[in-house]
N, C-alpha and C positions, 0 to 999 in steps of 0.2 A: 482605202480611200472610199469614202461614202459619197455617192452622187444621188441626186434626186431629179426626177423629170415628171411632168404631167402631160398626159396625152390620151387619145381615144383608142380603146381596144378595137382593132379591126380584124384580128385573126388570132385564134387560140387553138393550138394543136393538142393532140392527146399525149399522154406521158409515154415515153419510149424507154424500154428497159435495154440500155446499151450493152451492159454486161451483167453478170451475176451480182456485182456489187455497186453498179452505177446506173442511175436512171435520170432522165432529164425531160423537161417539157418546155417547148418554145412558144412564144407568142409575139405579136407585132403591135406596136403602138404607132399611131399617127401623131406626129408632133408638128404643130403649126406655130410659126413665129412671125410676128409682124416687125418689119424693118422698114423705116421710112415710108410708111403707108402701104407697103406691099406685103402680102402674106406668102410666106415660104413654107412649104410642107416637106417634112422628112419622115422617113419610116425607120423605126428602130426595131430590129429583131432581138429579143431578149430571151433569157432562159432561166428556168427554175431547176434546181438540182436536188436530188435525194429527197429528204422529208419536206422540202419547200414546194414540191410539185403540186400539192393540193391547195396552195394559196389561191390559185386562179379559179377554183371550182365555183365560188360564189359570185363570180362576175360574168357578164354577158357581153358579146360583141356589141359595140356601140357605147359602152360605159366609159365615162371619163375616170381615169385612174391616176393616182399619185404613186410613183414607184421609186423605191430606194434600191440602189444596186451598187456593185463594185465592178471595176474593169479587171478582167483576168486575161492573161495572155500566155502563149506558149510558142515555142519554135520546134520545127522538125525538119529533117532532111528528106526531100522527095527522092524516093528510090529510083525513079526513072531518070530524072534530070540531074540529080546530085545537088540541086539548089536548096538553100535554106529557105523555108517558108514559115509564115507566122499566122497564128490563129488568135483572134481577139473575141472574147465573150463578155456580154453584159450579164453578170450573175445577180439576179434579183433576190433580195432577202426580205423585203416587205412590200405589200401592196395594200393601198387604201382607196376607198371610193372618194374621188376628188370633189364630187357634187355634194357630199354630206357636209353640212356646216356644223362643226362641233360647238356645242353650247359653251359660253365662257364659264370657266370654273368659278364656283361660288366660293368666295373667300370667307373662311370661318375664323373667328378670333382664336388666338392660341388658347390652349386649355388653361383654365384658371382665370381668364379674363371674362368679365361680363360683356354681354352684347352691347354694342355702342348705342346707348340712348342719349349720350352726350354729344355735342357737336365736335367735329374734328378740330385739332389745334390749327391755328393759322399757319399758312405756309411761311417758310423762312424767307426773309427779304434781307439782302446784304445792305449794310449801312452805306450811305452815299459816298463816304470817304474811301470805300473799297472799289468803287466803280471808276475805272480809268479807261482811256482810249488807246493805251499802248498795245502794240502787236506782238509782245513777247510771248513765247509759248509756255512760260511758267509763271 
């Protein structure tokens, strides 16, 4: 499941080597949402794992980021209480600067076509006989 969120980076932690084969890096995004004229702020602690830990290096606290992530979860039995407990992680796999506006892609004519020095053909207009006011979905 791919999810995406945009928020302000308010905390970034160092990479932690959890075991010989596993490392992670946590960070926090401030997420602001306007509902009915009121702004509600939430904080999402997210994590990068393994070779993704370095993705955060080029960003600074205060930057607006667009983050793609997956929700991962696990359960375990607490040894003291015998209760089943659950852990949910937001595993990030892509980070982009949300403030950079990507330039629109330049459309190139397909290979073998000359660049368009001729005007574009007129847009298709349906004959009046096809225009009806019925509300059928087909």
